[in-house]
N, C-alpha and C positions, 0 to 999 in steps of 0.2 A: 427933879434932880437928874441930870443927864449922865454924868460919869460917876458911877458908884465905885468906892474904893474896894479892893479885893480883900477878903477876910478868909483865913484858913482856920476853921474851927476844928480842933482836934481834942476837945474835952470829952468826957464820958457822956454817953447818951443821957438826955434829960438833966444835964447839969446846967441849970439856968444861969448861975453865977459865972461860970466859965464862958458861956455864950455872950453874956452882956459885956464882960471885960474884953473879950475878943473884938466885939463890934466897936466898943469905945476906943480901944487901941488903934483899930483901923481908921476910925474917924479922926483921931488925934494925928495919926501919921499923915493923913491927907489934908490936915489943917482945915477941917470942917467943923469949927467950933459951934456955929449956929445949929448945924444938923445934930451935933452931939448932944446939945442941951435939949433939943426937940425930941431926940430919941430917948433920952433918960426920962423925960416927962411922960412920954407915951408908955414906956415900959412900966414905970411906977403906977400909972393909971390902970394899965391892963391887969396888973397883979402878977402872980408868980407862976402862971401856967406856961410850961415849956412850949407847947404848940403855938400859942398866941405870940410868944416871944420870938419864935422862929419867923413867923409871918411878919411881924413888925420889923424885925431885924433885916429881913430880905428887902424891905423897902429902902434901906439905907446902905447896904453893902451887897457885894456879889460874893457868894460863898464859892470857894474853890477847893478842889480835892488835893490832898497831900500826895505828891508823886514819889 
């Protein structure tokens, strides 16, 4: 994947549901449906560990800080 959509994650620390929804919205906005489905499958397979979800998510989106 060459150009990753930007994702601004501003949920509470360790809030895996907020993280997943943020990434899914970024992939939707970028019209990356194939990647979104792949991402959801990988997240479901990895379980609900926040650290592994961050690692998986960073393969699909570029996290940016809030200014």
